[in-house]
N, C-alpha and C positions, 0 to 999 in steps of 0.2 A: 861189390854188393849193391852199392846204392843206387847202380842203376838198373842193374838184376832187379831190383824191389821196382822201380820205375814201371819196367815192361811188364809186370804182372798183371794180369785182368783181376777184377775186384774179387770176382768169386776165387780165383787161386790165391788172394792174399789173405781173403776172408779164412778159407779153410789152412794157410799157415798159421794164421793167429789163433784158428783154436786149436791148433796139435801143439801151440806153443814154440816153433819153430822161430817164429820174429815175433816182435812186440810192437804196439803201436806206436811207442818211442822211435824203432827202429823205423817206421815209416814214416812217420815226421821228418825225422832226420833227412831223409832220401827224400822227400819233396821239397824240403827246404833248400836243400841243394839244389834239385831241379829247377828252382823257380830263381835261383841267383841265376843261374845258368842262361835259362833261355827265355825270363820271362819280357826283359827290354824290349824287342823287338815286337811284343804283339800286343803286352800291357791288358791281359787278359784276368789278372786277380789283382785289382789296385790296394786292397785292403788284407792286411795278414794279422792274424790273432794267434802266434805260436803259443805264447805264455799259457793263455787261456787251454791252448789244445793239449801241452803237455800236462796241464794240472789235471784235465778230463782224462786224461789216457794213463795217468800214475793211479788215478782212483779206479780204470777200471782193471789195472794191473795187481791192486792190491785185494780186488773181490768186490769194489762196490760197484754200484750202479749197472748189475748187470741182472735184474729183475726179468728182464727181455729175452735170456739165453736161452737160444733152444725153440724160439719163436719164427714162422716167418721172417725173413729179412733180416735177421739177426747180424748187424756188420762185426761185431768183436773188436772194436776198436779201429778200425779203417775209416782214415781221415775222409771229410768229405767238405766240398766248396758249395756256399751258400747264395743265391744269387742278390743283389744288393738290391732288390726290392723286399725283401722279407727279414726282417727282427731277430737279430741276436745279440742277447743280455748283454751287454758291456762292450760292445764292438761298434766302431763307427759304420752306422749305415743311412745310407745319401739318397737311396730310392732316383739316385743318377740327376740331381738336383740340386741347384745352388741354395732351392730355399732350405735345406736339410744338409748343408755340405758341412755341419758340425752335430750332427744329430748322433747319440748315443742312446740307441733304449736302454731301459731298465728289465725289460721282460723280452722273454723270446716269442716270435710264433710259433703257435700251436704246431704246427707240422715240423717247426726245428726243434722243440719237445719231443716231438715223437721220435724224428731220427736221432736223437741224441739218447731218447732211452733205448733203442733199439742198437744201440752202440755204435754209430757214427761219431766222430770227433770232427767238427769244425774248426779250420783252419786259417780260411780264406773266404773273404766276399767277392765275387765274380760281378766284372762290370754289364752294364747294362742303358741303353738309353734312358734319357730321363722318364721316370713315372712307366718306364718299359713301352714307352711310344715310339715303334718305329721297326724299320727292316734291317736298319744299321745301328751296329752298339758305338754312339758314340756320347758326350755331355759336356758340359761345361766345367764340371769336378775334375773328372779323371779324365777326360781327353777320348781318342780313337782306340779301340781293339779290332786288331788286326787279323786278318788271313791267315792262319802258319801253312798255308801250300804255296802262298803268293802274299807277301807282306804289303803289297800295293793295294790290295781287295780287301773289301769286306767280310766280316764274317759272319752276314747277317745280323737279325735281331728276333725279339730284344733279350734273347737269352745266349748272346753272342762271347761274352767273357767265358760261359762255362763251356760252349762246344771246344773255344779255341785251348783253354787248358786242357781238355779230354784230349785234343789232338796231340799237343805238344808233349806231354806227358806230368804235366804239374797237378791232374786230379787223376785217381780211380774214378771217380763219382761225381755227379753236377747236378744240383737242383736247380729247377726251372719254372718259368711258368708260362699261359700259352694261351691267347687269347684270338688271336688271327693265324696264328703261326710264329708263336716266339721262341717255342722248342723244336719244331719241325723244320722252320729254313734254318737256322743256324747247324742244326743238326747235318742237312742234305750240303751246303755251303762248305762245311768242315769236314766230311766224310768221317762223322759219328753218327750214333743213334741217341733217338731220340722219341718218346710215346707222350703224346696230347691223349690224358685219360678221358673217362668219360666223366661227364659232371657228377660231383661227389664221392667218388671213388677216394678222393685223398683231398683231405683238410682244405681250406684257404683261411681257415680260422673266423671270425664275424665280419667280412667285408661290409661296407656300406651299399652296395649293390648286394643285398643278402641273398635273394633268390635269381639270381641272374647264373644261366647256365655258361655264359661267353668264356669267364676267365678263369682257368684253373691251373692246379699247381701238379708239376712232373717230374719225373728225372730225366736225367742224361748221362749216356755210357759209351764207352770203346764199343761195346759187343752189346749182342741180345742178352746173352745169358746173365750179365753184368746190370742191363736193364731192367731184366726182370727181377732180379736180386733188390733194386733199390727201390723198385713199385711197390713191392712186398713190405720193405720197409716204411713206407709213405701210407699204404692203404688203410681203410678201417674207420670205423665210426669215431665221430670227435662230437663232444658235446658243446661246442664252439658254434659248428656248423650245422645247421637241421637240415643240408643237403645230403650230408654224407650216410653211408649205410657201412654194413660190416664189410670185411674184409674175406673173399671166397674159401670156402674150404679145403681147395686144392689151390697150394701157392702156384703163384705166376712162374716160379721156377721150375716148379714140376710141371707146369704146362710146358713151358720151351722144349725140358728135357725128353718130353714125349712127342713124336714126330706126328703132326695134323693127320686126318683121316685123307681120302683122297677128296681135292675142292675143285669146286666150280669157281673159278677165278675171271673176274671180268677186267678190261683194261681199257682203258681211257688215256692217250695221251694230252687230249687238249677237248675235249666233250664236243668232237666234231666239228671242232673249229670255232666253237662259242667262248673259250679261253685262250687269251694269247698265250702261245709258249714258243721258244726259240727253236730251229730245226733241229740244230745238232741236238737239244735237248729231248725234242719227241725221238730222234733216230736210236738214238741210245738208249733210251728208256723202252723204247717198242722191242729192240733185240735183247735187252736185259731179260725182261720180265719173262721171255721164253725159258730163262732156267728151271720156272715152276714146271714145265712140261718134262723137263729131265727125271723130276724127284715123282713124277708120275701124275701132276696135276691137269687139268684142264685149263686151256686160258682161251678165253674168246675176246672179240673187241665187242664192248658195249658200256652202255652209262645211263645212270637217270637222266632226266631233265633237270637242269638246275633253276631255269626259269631264272627272275630278277635278283638272282644271288647277289651281287654286289651292292645294288641299291637297298635292298633287305638288310646286309650284314652295316651298311655305312649308319642304317637308322638307326638300329639297336645300338651298335658302338657309340655312336654320338650321345646316344641316351645314358650309356653306361659312365662315359667321360663326364656330362654333364653332373650326375650322382658323385663322381669323384672327384671334379677340379671346378665345381664354381663355385665355392667360397676362397679356394685359391685365387679363381681369376680376379674375384673381388677384392683381395689384398695383397696379391704380388703377381698381378699380371705380368710386371716390366719382365719378372723373372725367369718367365714360361716360355718356352720353346714354342716356335708360329705355329708345328704341326698340331700341337695339345691346344692351344686357344682356337684355331680352325676348327677342329675336331670336337672342340666343346659347343663352338657357336652354331653348327650344323644341329645340332637340339635345340639351341636356343632359338633359331630360326624357323625350326619345323612346327609342326601342328599335332595336337591329339590323334586328328584323323590318319596324319601319317604313320605316326606311331602305332596307330591300331593296323592299318596297312601292313607294316612292318612286320609283325606278331601272325597276323592269317598267313603271311607269304612264307614265314619259319615254320607254320606247323604243317602247311604246304608241302613245302620241301621235305621235312621229315616224314611226311605219308608216302611220298613218291621214293624215299629211301626204304621204308619199311617193303614197301612192294615189291623193290628192286633185290631186297637181300631174301625175299624168297625163290628168288629163281637162282642168284647168287651168294656166293660162302662169304668172297670179300672182293672189293673193289681197290684196283691199284692203278695210281698215277705218279706222272713225276714229283719227286718231294717238292721242286721247286720252278719255277718257268722259266730262270734264265741261271748260269752259272753265277760265281758272286763280280762284283762290279767293283770299280773304282773305288776304292775307301774315302774318300775325298767328298763323294754325293752323299746330298741326305737321302735321297732314295733313287731306285731305278728313275729314268723319263724316257725310256722306250722296251719295247719286248715286240719282236718277231716284226717290227716296222710301225707297231702299235702306240702312239704317245698317248702316255699316261697324265692324267689330270690330277693327281694327287698320291700322297706318301702312301696309301694303303691301295692304289687302284692296281697295281701289281701281285696281290697276294689272293686274289679265288681260290686257286687248287687247294689253300689251306682254310681260307676264312669260309667258303662253302660248307666245310666238313663241319668248322664250328657250331656253325647253325643246327646241324643235324642230330649236334650230342654225341654223335659218334666215337669211338677212339680210333688214333690214327698212328702208326708208328712209320717214323722217317728213315729210311739206311740207306747207305751206299751204295751203287750199282756200276760206278766206274767214273772214266775221266774225258773231259771235253780235248779239243785239238791243241788246247792251251795249256792242259794239265790241271784243270779246276774241278773239282768233286762234282759228279751227277748223282743226284738221288731217287727213290721211289720212295712212294708214299702209299701204306699198306691200312685201308681201309674196313674196319669190322661195323657189324650193326652193336647198337647201344647196349653197352656192357659188354662187348664181347673183346676185351685187351686180351683174355688168354688165346684168346683163337688169333687176333693179330701178331701178337708175340710169338706164337707157334712156327706160324706162316715164313713171319719175319728170319726166323732162327733157322729154318731150315733154308732159305735161300741163303741167307749168310754165310752156312757151310758151304754151299756149293760155289759163290762168289771169292770168300777166303779174304775179301778188302779189310776186314777187321785187322788181320796180322799184319799190315802196315803200319798201324800205329806202333807206340807214339813216333811223331817224326820233331827233329830240329827244324825251328822257324826257317822260311825259305823266301829270300826276296826275289823280287821280281818285276817286269813291267806290267803298265795297265792294257790288256789286247786291245786291238784296234775296238770290237763292240762292247767293250764295257766301259 
């Protein structure tokens, strides 16, 4: 029974919970057993809180804490994993940093409170790079998280622990965050699904970067209907975050259940050579995107002009880091990893004029995307420029023969979309010759999550790749190009 429960989709598990066929305690027992069996090779969920989870589960089973029952996104006692950047009351929360290695918050983040109000039961914290900085999930507190398809490779970052847990069946749903691609990259590298929502769709609490649209919270799952369910649980107005707005009248789960109208889809493998993407990734994505044509949609090669997106993102991201990390640089510089110091110092070395330039460029990029979406319904790109690489590397150092100059230089496929405030879904589309997952990124106009999810759901039905999960962790060697 334990193995059967692990293989349920989140949507199926919630339906069975609601019918009383299984209980939240059954699911907690099953996932605890699964963690004992498969966690050691991947290191995805370094902090567990099963006593707290079972207390919450028993309260739900006794009829308490069910005020949101029947609302969109009701989880009915489903266990969920929370990224270790986000506070859970009474549970060790380190942010992946030795500065906070023994930190235990007294109060949960508003998003965790919302998820628990919607019937989610928190049982684990998923691993992340220090303060979420980086596309490879490692830190000095918990070590490295590995890719379940080949444990010699990275799972991506920064929501790497969540993506890995989904793939190996130690999570039905995983919470995460996304600044330059932290939900989308790991989803691609681990063959699961993730969505970066539009800014304001999901509460961030009250961050120091209060009005910045760069960093958002969002869900990961094994399939698109589950992803929509978890987004429904997260979405909505929150008094803590002034950027938030009401949840839509039609739930995201309903949007996925209804096939989209005939779409005009733009596809680009690398923005006309502007963005480095390895050859096999380009070829696989260009082939697999044609599955949309079998569903009756039009697919054309087209893309908006990115302009100086890399430089724009670096300038704005560095300012974001300055707000978040300047004080820690003054008091704990020796405990911060070099990438964080470098990113923060980029802002300190900049000028007000440079920051003003970046804001103007971001606005210009947004205008170009608005104009582009007057012709096309969605834009599809590869979800990552390469498959997973050596887990022992801090970051990719080369893409398609191009030498990368810093730890975020290889992320333009996703970071450029961050600048536009458009929602984007990443989902699997195949595997390379070494068996490494490849994925697509489906981008919709701002606040168009329903459209992006509906299109992703239709593609998933054709590809069937979600049915491969969960897997047992697979040992392997580093391919020659990784």
